Backbone of each chain as ProteinMPNN parsed JSONL, in Angstrom:
{"seq_chain_A": "XXXXXXXXXXXXXXXXXXXXXXXXXXXXXXXXXXXXXXXXXXXXXXXXXXXXXXXXXXXXXXXXXXXXXXXXXXXXXXXXXXX", "coords_chain_A": {"N_chain_A": [[115.734, 130.271, 166.696], [112.699, 131.128, 164.934], [111.188, 129.444, 162.316], [109.305, 129.449, 159.304], [108.291, 126.654, 157.6], [107.821, 125.373, 154.409], [106.162, 123.049, 152.273], [105.936, 121.512, 149.103], [104.025, 119.995, 146.388], [104.738, 116.525, 145.748], [106.239, 116.254, 148.007], [104.887, 117.671, 149.979], [102.616, 116.079, 150.131], [103.765, 113.697, 151.039], [104.815, 114.369, 153.542], [102.597, 115.37, 154.725], [101.638, 117.839, 155.372], [101.202, 121.308, 154.403], [102.619, 123.364, 155.487], [104.542, 124.453, 158.271], [105.463, 125.716, 161.504], [108.587, 126.026, 162.964], [110.804, 125.76, 165.744], [114.159, 126.301, 165.815], [117.745, 125.667, 165.941], [119.278, 125.429, 163.791], [122.016, 126.012, 161.601], [122.387, 125.926, 158.936], [120.756, 125.025, 155.812], [121.173, 122.317, 155.386], [121.655, 121.42, 158.012], [119.128, 121.89, 159.088], [117.606, 120.093, 157.599], [118.67, 117.693, 158.567], [117.748, 117.81, 161.203], [114.99, 117.714, 160.773], [114.739, 115.216, 159.557], [115.308, 113.603, 161.718], [113.067, 113.723, 163.209], [110.638, 112.195, 162.542], [109.583, 109.206, 160.839], [108.252, 109.777, 158.425], [109.361, 112.191, 157.636], [112.028, 111.471, 157.364], [111.783, 109.735, 155.232], [110.793, 111.452, 153.261], [112.902, 113.208, 152.915], [114.912, 111.596, 152.012], [116.443, 111.508, 149.655], [118.268, 114.015, 148.689], [119.038, 114.97, 146.238], [116.838, 114.842, 144.725], [115.405, 116.987, 145.41], [114.652, 120.511, 145.838], [115.517, 123.704, 147.278], [114.29, 126.703, 148.73], [115.209, 129.712, 150.252], [113.72, 132.183, 152.027], [112.275, 132.665, 149.683], [114.123, 132.565, 147.624], [115.947, 130.589, 145.382], [118.244, 128.21, 146.612], [121.354, 126.524, 147.538], [121.753, 123.387, 149.318], [123.666, 123.765, 151.263], [123.383, 126.31, 152.119], [123.383, 129.17, 154.302], [121.33, 129.768, 157.211], [121.127, 132.099, 158.476], [119.362, 134.804, 159.659], [117.153, 134.011, 158.235], [113.666, 133.562, 157.448], [111.749, 132.062, 156.169], [111.614, 128.852, 154.828], [111.495, 126.799, 152.053], [110.734, 123.609, 150.765], [110.863, 121.499, 147.938], [110.055, 119.409, 145.043], [111.951, 119.255, 141.901], [111.037, 121.882, 139.687], [108.214, 121.984, 137.46], [107.072, 123.681, 135.428], [105.451, 125.569, 132.769]], "CA_chain_A": [[114.933, 131.119, 165.802], [111.462, 130.521, 164.458], [111.153, 129.39, 160.851], [108.169, 128.839, 158.611], [108.774, 125.684, 156.61], [106.764, 125.073, 153.441], [106.388, 121.863, 151.443], [105.087, 121.534, 147.907], [103.867, 118.841, 145.486], [104.727, 115.217, 146.427], [106.845, 116.39, 149.335], [103.775, 118.089, 150.843], [101.764, 114.904, 150.342], [104.478, 112.68, 151.817], [104.943, 114.825, 154.931], [101.224, 115.446, 155.216], [101.207, 119.218, 155.635], [101.773, 122.282, 153.477], [103.38, 124.409, 156.165], [104.617, 124.347, 159.734], [106.385, 126.67, 162.123], [109.471, 125.267, 163.852], [111.833, 126.444, 166.531], [115.367, 125.547, 165.48], [119.034, 126.354, 166.032], [120.037, 125.005, 162.601], [122.74, 127.131, 161.014], [122.318, 125.817, 157.479], [119.64, 124.209, 155.326], [121.525, 120.913, 155.612], [121.395, 121.147, 159.445], [117.67, 121.849, 159.268], [117.145, 118.823, 157.027], [119.045, 116.63, 159.528], [116.815, 117.888, 162.345], [113.666, 117.259, 160.326], [114.838, 113.761, 159.344], [115.358, 112.915, 163.012], [111.768, 113.842, 163.886], [109.705, 111.079, 162.302], [109.883, 108.419, 159.653], [107.752, 110.4, 157.188], [110.347, 113.21, 157.242], [113.215, 110.75, 156.899], [111.462, 109.212, 153.899], [110.638, 112.564, 152.325], [114.206, 113.838, 152.673], [115.893, 110.527, 151.818], [117.328, 111.793, 148.521], [118.25, 115.478, 148.491], [119.241, 115.323, 144.825], [115.495, 114.9, 144.136], [114.705, 118.123, 146.006], [115.184, 121.872, 145.716], [115.18, 124.489, 148.465], [114.29, 128.163, 148.627], [115.273, 130.413, 151.538], [113.054, 133.472, 151.814], [111.784, 132.709, 148.303], [115.211, 132.54, 146.633], [116.523, 129.246, 145.254], [119.546, 128.126, 147.266], [121.909, 125.181, 147.69], [121.465, 122.849, 150.644], [124.641, 124.216, 152.257], [123.143, 127.738, 152.381], [123.208, 129.581, 155.701], [119.974, 130.169, 157.593], [121.236, 133.314, 159.274], [118.376, 135.826, 159.303], [116.075, 133.457, 157.406], [112.339, 133.464, 158.058], [110.903, 131.077, 155.488], [112.354, 127.874, 154.033], [110.556, 125.949, 151.323], [111.303, 122.431, 150.122], [109.978, 121.009, 146.866], [110.735, 118.696, 143.96], [112.277, 120.129, 140.768], [109.843, 122.511, 139.128], [107.722, 121.483, 136.171], [106.113, 124.645, 134.87], [105.401, 125.69, 131.314]], "C_chain_A": [[113.676, 130.359, 165.373], [111.44, 130.588, 162.935], [109.812, 128.862, 160.367], [108.748, 127.896, 157.572], [107.604, 125.287, 155.718], [107.16, 123.844, 152.622], [105.437, 121.912, 150.262], [105.088, 120.186, 147.182], [103.973, 117.52, 146.263], [105.37, 115.273, 147.801], [105.772, 116.778, 150.369], [102.885, 116.879, 151.161], [102.449, 113.877, 151.243], [104.585, 113.073, 153.291], [103.569, 115.037, 155.558], [100.795, 116.828, 155.644], [101.884, 120.193, 154.692], [102.756, 123.235, 154.16], [103.437, 124.118, 157.657], [105.622, 125.37, 160.244], [107.259, 125.88, 163.099], [110.44, 126.195, 164.577], [113.112, 125.643, 166.303], [116.628, 126.385, 165.705], [119.902, 125.985, 164.829], [120.735, 126.208, 161.967], [122.687, 127.102, 159.483], [121.092, 124.986, 157.097], [119.92, 122.737, 155.609], [121.294, 120.518, 157.079], [119.901, 120.995, 159.697], [117.108, 120.527, 158.747], [117.465, 117.673, 157.979], [118.088, 116.618, 160.711], [115.427, 117.376, 161.963], [113.651, 115.735, 160.156], [114.751, 112.995, 160.662], [113.988, 112.893, 163.712], [110.909, 112.586, 163.786], [110.056, 110.411, 160.992], [109.415, 109.112, 158.365], [108.702, 111.502, 156.699], [111.599, 112.532, 156.678], [112.99, 110.243, 155.481], [111.414, 110.34, 152.877], [111.983, 113.18, 151.948], [115.308, 112.808, 152.401], [116.905, 110.877, 150.726], [117.28, 113.286, 148.19], [118.454, 115.876, 147.034], [117.889, 115.416, 144.103], [114.72, 116.114, 144.645], [115.403, 119.443, 145.706], [114.792, 122.618, 146.987], [115.212, 125.978, 148.137], [114.321, 128.733, 150.039], [114.759, 131.826, 151.301], [112.772, 133.717, 150.328], [112.866, 132.881, 147.247], [115.759, 131.12, 146.584], [117.942, 129.234, 145.82], [120.072, 126.694, 147.171], [121.617, 124.698, 149.113], [122.511, 123.26, 151.692], [124.451, 125.701, 152.612], [122.919, 127.998, 153.87], [121.747, 129.954, 155.965], [119.986, 131.44, 158.44], [120.241, 134.371, 158.778], [117.189, 135.309, 158.51], [114.757, 133.402, 158.177], [111.505, 132.337, 157.463], [111.784, 130.153, 154.647], [111.341, 126.968, 153.354], [111.309, 124.802, 150.668], [110.322, 121.926, 149.075], [110.765, 120.197, 145.849], [111.099, 119.672, 142.838], [111.001, 120.632, 140.089], [109.491, 121.944, 137.757], [106.668, 122.431, 135.614], [106.076, 124.569, 133.359], [104.337, 124.82, 130.673]], "O_chain_A": [[113.607, 129.132, 165.442], [111.645, 131.648, 162.343], [109.252, 127.936, 160.954], [109.591, 128.287, 156.764], [106.536, 124.914, 156.203], [108.335, 123.632, 152.321], [104.277, 122.303, 150.399], [105.996, 119.368, 147.33], [103.368, 117.393, 147.327], [105.083, 114.441, 148.661], [105.764, 116.269, 151.49], [102.46, 116.684, 152.3], [101.811, 113.264, 152.098], [104.464, 112.228, 154.178], [103.4, 114.901, 156.77], [99.717, 116.996, 156.214], [103.0, 119.95, 154.23], [103.611, 123.835, 153.509], [102.482, 123.595, 158.233], [106.505, 125.822, 159.517], [106.747, 125.156, 163.953], [110.826, 127.253, 164.08], [113.147, 124.441, 166.566], [116.599, 127.615, 165.669], [121.114, 126.201, 164.843], [120.142, 127.275, 161.811], [122.911, 128.117, 158.823], [120.476, 124.333, 157.941], [119.028, 121.996, 156.02], [120.802, 119.425, 157.361], [119.463, 120.099, 160.418], [116.242, 119.919, 159.377], [116.64, 116.782, 158.18], [117.667, 115.556, 161.169], [114.774, 116.686, 162.746], [112.7, 115.057, 160.548], [114.2, 111.896, 160.725], [113.777, 112.15, 164.671], [110.509, 111.997, 164.791], [110.741, 110.986, 160.146], [110.093, 109.046, 157.34], [108.834, 111.721, 155.495], [112.152, 112.955, 155.662], [113.882, 110.309, 154.636], [111.927, 110.206, 151.766], [112.184, 113.617, 150.815], [116.493, 113.109, 152.542], [118.091, 110.574, 150.859], [116.373, 113.756, 147.504], [118.091, 116.982, 146.632], [117.795, 115.987, 143.016], [113.533, 116.264, 144.358], [116.586, 119.48, 145.367], [113.859, 122.224, 147.686], [116.052, 126.444, 147.367], [113.566, 128.304, 150.912], [115.297, 132.567, 150.478], [112.996, 134.805, 149.798], [112.585, 133.288, 146.12], [116.009, 130.514, 147.626], [118.74, 130.13, 145.544], [119.35, 125.775, 146.783], [121.28, 125.488, 149.995], [122.264, 123.117, 152.889], [125.272, 126.276, 153.327], [122.354, 127.176, 154.591], [121.029, 130.393, 155.067], [118.977, 131.806, 159.044], [120.282, 134.775, 157.616], [116.305, 136.085, 158.146], [114.739, 133.22, 159.395], [110.672, 131.734, 158.14], [112.601, 130.618, 153.852], [110.44, 126.434, 154.0], [112.379, 124.993, 150.091], [109.11, 121.924, 149.29], [111.992, 120.281, 145.795], [110.608, 120.801, 142.825], [110.023, 119.898, 139.943], [110.355, 121.491, 137.007], [105.528, 122.04, 135.361], [106.597, 123.634, 132.75], [104.188, 124.826, 129.451]]}, "seq_chain_B": "XXXXXXXXXXXXXXXXXXXXXXXXXXXXXXXXXXXXXXXXXXXXXXXXXXXXXXXXXXXXXXXXXXXXXXXXXXXXXXXXXXXXXXXXXXXXXXXXXXXXXXXXXXXXXXXXXXXXXXXXXXXXXXXXXXXXXXXXXXXXXXXXX", "coords_chain_B": {"N_chain_B": [[106.557, 145.381, 131.439], [104.687, 142.541, 132.014], [103.431, 140.479, 134.328], [101.638, 137.681, 135.167], [99.971, 135.568, 137.398], [97.596, 133.272, 137.678], [94.402, 131.669, 138.326], [92.278, 131.784, 136.668], [90.872, 131.185, 133.385], [92.242, 132.179, 130.154], [92.215, 134.197, 127.162], [94.242, 133.715, 124.597], [94.544, 134.986, 122.103], [93.227, 137.477, 122.359], [94.723, 138.604, 124.409], [97.167, 138.802, 123.161], [96.604, 140.557, 121.09], [96.113, 142.886, 122.605], [98.616, 143.191, 123.722], [100.2, 143.811, 121.545], [99.02, 146.046, 120.549], [99.004, 149.375, 119.345], [101.748, 149.764, 119.213], [104.542, 151.29, 117.839], [107.137, 151.113, 117.81], [108.243, 148.655, 117.518], [109.271, 145.775, 115.575], [108.657, 143.198, 115.701], [106.664, 140.733, 117.171], [106.551, 137.995, 119.223], [104.936, 135.042, 120.236], [104.107, 132.449, 122.581], [101.946, 129.83, 123.367], [101.031, 127.629, 125.825], [99.384, 124.51, 125.996], [97.156, 122.342, 127.732], [97.911, 119.063, 127.354], [96.56, 115.961, 126.338], [97.734, 112.899, 126.784], [96.481, 110.568, 126.872], [93.808, 109.465, 128.598], [93.792, 111.53, 130.444], [92.276, 113.282, 133.009], [92.239, 115.73, 134.386], [94.611, 118.426, 134.866], [96.556, 119.307, 137.616], [97.784, 122.192, 138.854], [100.207, 123.281, 140.964], [101.485, 126.007, 142.868], [103.835, 128.396, 144.291], [102.841, 130.796, 146.072], [103.792, 134.174, 145.906], [106.669, 133.586, 145.834], [106.541, 132.613, 143.261], [105.725, 134.757, 141.56], [107.877, 136.472, 142.021], [110.022, 134.933, 141.078], [109.365, 134.653, 138.364], [109.392, 137.326, 137.57], [112.092, 137.874, 137.943], [113.231, 136.232, 135.983], [112.139, 137.361, 133.677], [113.246, 139.912, 133.845], [115.9, 139.284, 133.453], [115.786, 138.459, 130.801], [115.195, 140.885, 129.584], [117.536, 142.233, 130.115], [119.32, 140.811, 128.52], [118.423, 140.884, 125.861], [117.292, 143.276, 123.435], [114.448, 144.326, 124.27], [111.141, 145.516, 123.844], [108.953, 144.943, 125.327], [107.577, 142.505, 127.64], [105.512, 139.729, 128.224], [104.27, 137.501, 130.589], [102.264, 134.86, 131.44], [100.936, 132.585, 133.697], [99.014, 129.83, 134.612], [97.363, 128.424, 137.547], [95.983, 125.762, 139.581], [93.119, 123.758, 138.735], [93.107, 122.301, 135.6], [91.686, 121.523, 132.453], [92.139, 119.13, 129.721], [93.163, 120.631, 126.664], [92.819, 123.196, 127.473], [94.309, 126.476, 127.674], [97.4, 126.806, 129.335], [99.585, 128.391, 129.864], [101.305, 131.423, 128.826], [103.6, 133.223, 126.836], [104.91, 136.284, 125.715], [106.837, 138.346, 123.593], [108.123, 141.515, 122.631], [109.964, 143.196, 120.211], [112.517, 145.062, 118.436], [113.482, 143.615, 116.304], [113.105, 140.337, 114.77], [114.832, 138.238, 115.618], [115.701, 138.773, 118.249], [113.21, 138.789, 119.545], [112.277, 136.131, 119.146], [114.391, 134.615, 120.32], [114.406, 135.562, 122.981], [111.862, 134.785, 123.824], [112.119, 132.032, 123.71], [114.139, 131.621, 125.585], [112.784, 132.527, 127.886], [110.802, 130.536, 128.07], [112.365, 128.221, 128.51], [113.498, 128.812, 131.017], [111.245, 129.249, 132.618], [110.21, 126.717, 132.753], [111.921, 125.225, 134.453], [112.738, 126.891, 136.537], [110.782, 128.448, 137.671], [108.527, 128.281, 140.354], [106.441, 125.977, 139.895], [104.383, 123.093, 139.917], [103.26, 120.158, 138.348], [100.493, 117.992, 138.365], [99.257, 115.099, 137.006], [96.042, 114.004, 136.626], [94.334, 111.094, 136.274], [91.87, 108.551, 135.475], [92.934, 106.546, 136.957], [94.148, 107.719, 139.083], [96.42, 110.134, 140.629], [99.457, 111.555, 139.348], [102.558, 113.046, 139.944], [104.204, 115.133, 137.672], [107.383, 114.4, 136.526], [110.461, 116.21, 136.571], [112.447, 116.717, 133.658], [115.706, 115.686, 132.673], [116.527, 116.826, 130.352], [115.25, 119.254, 130.369], [116.659, 120.695, 132.247], [119.153, 120.651, 131.039], [118.588, 122.254, 128.904], [118.915, 124.806, 129.807], [121.58, 125.315, 129.703], [122.334, 126.244, 127.224], [121.923, 128.914, 127.245]], "CA_chain_B": [[106.591, 143.976, 131.795], [103.382, 142.143, 132.54], [103.548, 139.137, 134.914], [100.352, 137.282, 135.759], [99.807, 134.2, 137.891], [96.153, 133.279, 137.922], [93.701, 130.407, 138.09], [91.245, 132.025, 135.643], [91.24, 130.94, 131.989], [92.545, 133.393, 129.403], [92.112, 134.086, 125.709], [95.574, 134.089, 124.136], [94.45, 135.91, 120.983], [92.861, 138.806, 122.846], [95.874, 139.116, 125.162], [98.225, 139.134, 122.206], [96.175, 141.799, 120.425], [96.348, 143.989, 123.54], [100.063, 143.309, 123.914], [100.803, 144.406, 120.347], [98.262, 147.23, 120.127], [99.533, 150.729, 119.495], [103.213, 149.848, 119.219], [105.155, 151.724, 116.582], [108.582, 151.008, 118.014], [108.716, 147.273, 117.391], [109.038, 145.132, 114.289], [108.399, 141.778, 115.906], [106.027, 140.206, 118.383], [106.548, 136.533, 119.208], [104.227, 134.518, 121.399], [103.974, 131.005, 122.754], [100.855, 129.452, 124.265], [101.079, 126.224, 126.242], [98.047, 123.917, 126.107], [97.15, 121.071, 128.47], [97.855, 117.981, 126.364], [96.085, 114.68, 126.849], [98.433, 111.796, 126.145], [95.661, 109.371, 127.052], [93.165, 109.252, 129.893], [93.936, 112.646, 131.392], [91.012, 113.878, 133.454], [92.641, 117.128, 134.475], [95.961, 118.71, 135.346], [96.519, 120.132, 138.823], [99.016, 122.987, 138.889], [100.471, 123.887, 142.269], [102.541, 127.011, 142.807], [104.313, 128.922, 145.579], [102.431, 132.2, 146.0], [104.853, 135.08, 146.353], [107.921, 133.244, 145.148], [106.275, 132.411, 141.826], [105.758, 136.066, 140.894], [109.258, 136.962, 142.115], [110.895, 134.147, 140.2], [109.06, 135.0, 136.967], [109.879, 138.689, 137.333], [113.549, 137.766, 137.824], [113.53, 135.63, 134.672], [111.778, 138.362, 132.66], [114.253, 140.983, 133.906], [117.115, 138.744, 132.83], [115.55, 138.496, 129.346], [115.28, 142.287, 129.158], [118.96, 142.591, 130.15], [120.082, 140.135, 127.467], [117.952, 141.253, 124.529], [116.637, 144.587, 123.386], [113.012, 144.056, 124.205], [110.262, 146.637, 124.162], [108.021, 144.499, 126.371], [107.486, 141.07, 127.916], [104.309, 139.267, 128.935], [104.278, 136.1, 131.024], [101.069, 134.485, 132.197], [100.932, 131.157, 134.018], [97.85, 129.491, 135.45], [97.462, 127.373, 138.551], [94.677, 125.172, 139.865], [92.691, 122.58, 137.98], [92.949, 122.624, 134.178], [91.271, 120.374, 131.64], [92.83, 119.012, 128.433], [92.757, 121.605, 125.657], [92.828, 124.573, 128.017], [95.628, 127.109, 127.726], [97.976, 126.77, 130.686], [100.491, 129.52, 130.047], [101.597, 132.19, 127.622], [104.74, 134.139, 126.86], [104.992, 137.132, 124.525], [107.939, 139.314, 123.599], [108.073, 142.521, 121.563], [111.323, 143.71, 119.995], [112.722, 145.737, 117.162], [113.737, 142.628, 115.258], [112.552, 139.04, 115.151], [115.777, 137.337, 116.299], [115.633, 139.052, 119.691], [111.894, 138.39, 120.05], [112.241, 134.66, 119.2], [115.36, 134.092, 121.302], [113.974, 135.903, 124.335], [110.696, 133.946, 124.147], [112.66, 130.69, 123.922], [114.829, 131.719, 126.875], [111.752, 132.602, 128.932], [110.162, 129.226, 128.202], [113.299, 127.28, 129.144], [113.661, 129.142, 132.431], [109.974, 129.056, 133.33], [110.017, 125.278, 132.948], [112.627, 124.629, 135.586], [113.138, 127.828, 137.597], [109.602, 129.07, 138.298], [107.979, 127.236, 141.222], [105.166, 125.332, 139.548], [104.44, 121.628, 139.856], [102.084, 119.63, 137.644], [100.04, 116.645, 138.691], [98.311, 114.588, 136.011], [95.021, 113.198, 137.277], [93.603, 110.23, 135.342], [90.916, 107.693, 136.196], [93.701, 105.67, 137.841], [94.718, 108.467, 140.214], [97.24, 111.3, 140.279], [100.911, 111.39, 139.29], [103.309, 114.29, 139.743], [105.061, 115.112, 136.486], [108.793, 114.494, 136.918], [111.285, 117.102, 135.74], [113.316, 115.963, 132.752], [117.093, 116.147, 132.624], [116.664, 117.664, 129.144], [114.799, 120.612, 130.71], [117.781, 121.325, 132.936], [120.201, 120.827, 130.021], [118.19, 123.329, 127.99], [119.363, 126.087, 130.351], [123.008, 125.489, 129.423], [122.606, 126.949, 125.961], [121.836, 130.361, 127.458]], "C_chain_B": [[105.285, 143.604, 132.491], [103.494, 140.684, 133.017], [102.21, 138.786, 135.552], [100.386, 135.817, 136.165], [98.365, 134.104, 138.336], [95.555, 131.896, 137.701], [92.718, 130.562, 136.932], [91.753, 131.684, 134.244], [91.594, 132.259, 131.299], [92.413, 133.111, 127.914], [93.413, 134.622, 125.124], [95.498, 135.141, 123.019], [94.176, 137.334, 121.442], [94.028, 139.434, 123.602], [96.975, 139.579, 124.217], [97.882, 140.418, 121.445], [96.456, 143.006, 121.315], [97.839, 144.27, 123.685], [100.699, 144.08, 122.749], [100.185, 145.752, 119.984], [99.03, 148.526, 120.357], [101.036, 150.847, 119.469], [103.715, 150.28, 117.84], [106.671, 151.513, 116.618], [109.109, 149.604, 117.809], [108.418, 146.721, 116.002], [108.651, 143.682, 114.448], [107.698, 141.521, 117.238], [105.985, 138.696, 118.229], [105.771, 136.063, 120.42], [104.215, 132.999, 121.389], [102.817, 130.776, 123.712], [100.974, 127.968, 124.565], [99.662, 125.727, 126.495], [98.163, 122.626, 126.916], [96.909, 119.938, 127.476], [97.388, 116.689, 127.032], [96.794, 113.565, 126.094], [97.673, 110.482, 126.326], [95.114, 109.27, 128.461], [93.286, 110.383, 130.889], [92.568, 113.243, 131.728], [91.218, 115.385, 133.627], [94.084, 117.226, 134.977], [95.806, 119.608, 136.568], [97.851, 120.88, 138.884], [99.135, 123.644, 140.25], [101.557, 124.952, 142.1], [102.858, 127.516, 144.208], [104.003, 130.418, 145.56], [103.516, 133.118, 146.575], [106.146, 134.782, 145.616], [107.696, 133.118, 143.647], [106.391, 133.728, 141.068], [107.186, 136.623, 140.889], [110.168, 136.248, 141.142], [110.636, 134.508, 138.732], [109.574, 136.4, 136.646], [111.396, 138.678, 137.146], [113.96, 137.232, 136.463], [113.243, 136.646, 133.557], [112.794, 139.51, 132.651], [115.561, 140.545, 133.265], [116.974, 138.777, 131.297], [115.702, 139.923, 128.817], [116.733, 142.779, 129.159], [119.708, 142.029, 128.943], [119.685, 140.545, 126.052], [117.299, 142.621, 124.578], [115.151, 144.381, 123.176], [112.228, 145.312, 124.556], [109.295, 146.237, 125.28], [108.029, 142.977, 126.476], [106.163, 140.795, 128.621], [104.523, 137.803, 129.328], [103.021, 135.853, 131.839], [101.148, 132.984, 132.458], [99.759, 130.87, 134.939], [98.203, 128.468, 136.524], [96.068, 126.847, 138.808], [94.388, 124.01, 138.938], [92.396, 122.942, 136.528], [92.6, 121.369, 133.379], [92.067, 120.32, 130.329], [92.28, 120.02, 127.431], [92.764, 123.031, 126.164], [94.232, 125.165, 127.937], [96.127, 127.167, 129.163], [98.9, 127.959, 130.924], [100.754, 130.227, 128.721], [102.793, 133.111, 127.875], [104.655, 134.997, 125.609], [106.15, 138.1, 124.688], [107.735, 140.279, 122.436], [109.468, 143.119, 121.446], [111.402, 144.402, 118.646], [112.831, 144.752, 116.014], [113.383, 141.23, 115.734], [113.527, 138.153, 115.914], [115.687, 137.527, 117.814], [114.308, 138.565, 120.268], [111.798, 136.862, 120.18], [113.153, 134.125, 120.298], [114.898, 134.363, 122.732], [112.777, 135.044, 124.753], [111.155, 132.521, 124.475], [113.354, 130.603, 125.287], [113.812, 131.722, 128.028], [111.124, 131.236, 129.156], [111.075, 128.238, 128.918], [113.419, 127.546, 130.641], [112.373, 128.953, 133.233], [109.778, 127.583, 133.673], [110.71, 124.757, 134.196], [113.101, 125.6, 136.663], [111.959, 128.567, 138.232], [108.89, 127.982, 139.105], [106.534, 126.833, 140.908], [105.397, 123.827, 139.518], [103.137, 121.125, 139.266], [101.769, 118.221, 138.12], [99.019, 116.233, 137.644], [97.325, 113.667, 136.703], [94.245, 112.434, 136.204], [92.595, 109.414, 136.148], [91.649, 106.804, 137.201], [94.301, 106.393, 139.047], [95.587, 109.607, 139.723], [98.729, 110.988, 140.31], [101.579, 112.736, 139.087], [104.207, 114.137, 138.525], [106.504, 115.293, 136.953], [109.527, 115.458, 135.993], [112.191, 116.243, 134.867], [114.724, 116.549, 132.794], [117.275, 117.086, 131.432], [116.192, 119.097, 129.412], [115.934, 121.385, 131.38], [118.903, 121.616, 131.936], [119.892, 122.009, 129.109], [118.671, 124.693, 128.489], [120.82, 126.377, 129.972], [123.265, 126.304, 128.163], [122.475, 128.456, 126.107], [122.999, 130.857, 128.294]], "O_chain_B": [[104.846, 144.269, 133.429], [103.635, 139.77, 132.204], [101.711, 139.533, 136.393], [100.774, 134.946, 135.387], [97.957, 134.786, 139.277], [96.118, 131.063, 136.99], [92.364, 129.577, 136.284], [92.933, 131.873, 133.949], [91.276, 133.332, 131.81], [92.487, 131.968, 127.464], [93.663, 135.827, 125.146], [96.296, 136.078, 122.994], [94.81, 138.281, 120.976], [94.299, 140.627, 123.468], [97.624, 140.601, 124.439], [98.749, 141.254, 121.189], [96.969, 144.023, 120.85], [98.269, 145.422, 123.76], [101.608, 144.888, 122.941], [100.757, 146.511, 119.202], [99.623, 148.741, 121.414], [101.564, 151.939, 119.684], [103.349, 149.7, 116.817], [107.377, 151.7, 115.627], [110.314, 149.381, 117.917], [107.463, 147.127, 115.341], [108.351, 143.001, 113.467], [108.099, 142.033, 118.283], [105.46, 138.173, 117.247], [105.921, 136.614, 121.511], [104.299, 132.358, 120.341], [102.712, 131.442, 124.742], [101.011, 127.145, 123.65], [98.848, 126.41, 127.117], [99.152, 121.902, 126.799], [95.856, 119.859, 126.842], [97.784, 116.377, 128.156], [96.506, 113.309, 124.925], [98.172, 109.415, 125.971], [95.859, 109.021, 129.409], [92.925, 110.224, 132.055], [91.814, 113.65, 130.845], [90.468, 116.197, 133.086], [94.678, 116.252, 135.44], [95.019, 120.555, 136.556], [98.914, 120.264, 138.956], [98.294, 124.449, 140.647], [102.45, 124.798, 141.267], [102.226, 127.113, 145.185], [104.812, 131.215, 145.086], [104.079, 132.832, 147.631], [106.657, 135.617, 144.869], [108.566, 133.477, 142.853], [107.077, 133.803, 140.049], [107.645, 137.173, 139.887], [110.985, 136.871, 140.463], [111.576, 134.653, 137.951], [110.129, 136.63, 135.572], [111.924, 139.39, 136.292], [114.918, 137.715, 135.86], [114.019, 136.77, 132.61], [113.159, 140.016, 131.59], [116.243, 141.337, 132.615], [117.932, 139.088, 130.589], [116.264, 140.143, 127.744], [117.123, 143.611, 128.34], [120.61, 142.672, 128.407], [120.521, 140.551, 125.147], [116.817, 143.065, 125.62], [114.67, 144.276, 122.048], [112.606, 146.069, 125.45], [108.871, 147.074, 126.076], [108.423, 142.266, 125.552], [105.753, 141.544, 129.508], [104.909, 136.977, 128.502], [102.751, 136.557, 132.812], [101.398, 132.203, 131.54], [99.537, 131.578, 135.921], [99.198, 127.75, 136.426], [95.084, 127.405, 138.321], [95.299, 123.363, 138.423], [91.541, 123.784, 136.253], [93.156, 120.295, 133.609], [92.603, 121.333, 129.88], [91.07, 120.236, 127.361], [92.718, 123.975, 125.374], [95.223, 124.456, 128.11], [95.39, 127.524, 130.082], [98.991, 128.474, 132.038], [100.466, 129.701, 127.646], [102.963, 133.682, 128.952], [104.353, 134.477, 124.534], [106.409, 138.605, 125.78], [107.231, 139.893, 121.382], [110.08, 143.501, 122.445], [110.481, 144.334, 117.832], [112.35, 145.0, 114.908], [113.358, 140.956, 116.934], [113.102, 137.384, 116.777], [115.607, 136.555, 118.565], [114.28, 137.991, 121.357], [111.305, 136.352, 121.186], [112.745, 133.29, 121.106], [114.991, 133.489, 123.594], [112.689, 134.623, 125.907], [110.643, 131.89, 125.4], [113.174, 129.64, 126.034], [113.974, 131.003, 129.015], [110.932, 130.819, 130.298], [110.641, 127.511, 129.811], [113.439, 126.611, 131.441], [112.413, 128.544, 134.393], [109.254, 127.241, 134.733], [110.149, 123.935, 134.92], [113.787, 125.195, 137.601], [112.138, 129.249, 139.242], [108.671, 126.882, 138.599], [105.575, 127.271, 141.543], [106.47, 123.356, 139.141], [102.054, 121.59, 139.622], [102.653, 117.376, 138.259], [98.033, 116.934, 137.42], [97.718, 112.664, 137.298], [93.592, 113.028, 135.346], [92.487, 109.575, 137.363], [91.056, 106.358, 138.184], [94.89, 105.763, 139.925], [95.513, 110.005, 138.56], [99.207, 110.255, 141.177], [101.223, 113.483, 138.176], [104.889, 113.124, 138.371], [106.809, 116.232, 137.689], [109.255, 115.52, 134.794], [112.645, 115.178, 135.285], [114.902, 117.759, 132.933], [118.072, 118.022, 131.486], [116.661, 120.04, 128.775], [116.14, 122.57, 131.116], [119.523, 122.679, 131.974], [120.794, 122.678, 128.607], [118.82, 125.628, 127.702], [121.24, 127.533, 129.926], [124.291, 126.975, 128.048], [122.866, 129.204, 125.211], [123.092, 132.051, 128.575]]}, "name": "protein", "num_of_chains": 2, "seq": "XXXXXXXXXXXXXXXXXXXXXXXXXXXXXXXXXXXXXXXXXXXXXXXXXXXXXXXXXXXXXXXXXXXXXXXXXXXXXXXXXXXXXXXXXXXXXXXXXXXXXXXXXXXXXXXXXXXXXXXXXXXXXXXXXXXXXXXXXXXXXXXXXXXXXXXXXXXXXXXXXXXXXXXXXXXXXXXXXXXXXXXXXXXXXXXXXXXXXXXXXXXXXXXXXXXXXXXXXXXXXXXXXXXX"}
């Protein structure tokens, strides 16, 4: 499947792009993270500590064990700091 | 329900007047305005957001507030982009029959906006930029609801 992956805040800066389109067979967010980590050191570094990150699948906050079945957009970011 | 995500500045007083104008069904309007605070050397604040999800997440939080309290109306405005110290960054307003509901709902909205709406703040000083880290106390604040 083809997924749009978005990165925000320091994660975007660490990976060096705000968005990319990937072809993947990952069944869960955790699988996708493993595939991204295996790509390059900057991904491995960015995803080193998942407790410091949040994920949204199709713009809904999810856990890292969430399924990617039918998903189109996955976003990774640090904990929000609005207000 | 009025949800706004914008880069443009806003005048909290004028918005609040409009929000309260013409209402005969409410006895209480509560509002909160967040201001960019300079704790020393802040040049500006950079607010990043997730277009699309931000509006959805705020609408979800506002709908939850309407489910929990008897509210006549809710306003949430949050800015993004580059903001200078002293500028208003966000605003919440609630209108209800009685003040307890208006205060509690506004407090609830603020707690949830802080850690469930996709905004990230970067403080830019003469020394460079630092992303503001989320506080454990912000997450703990959700438990009381």
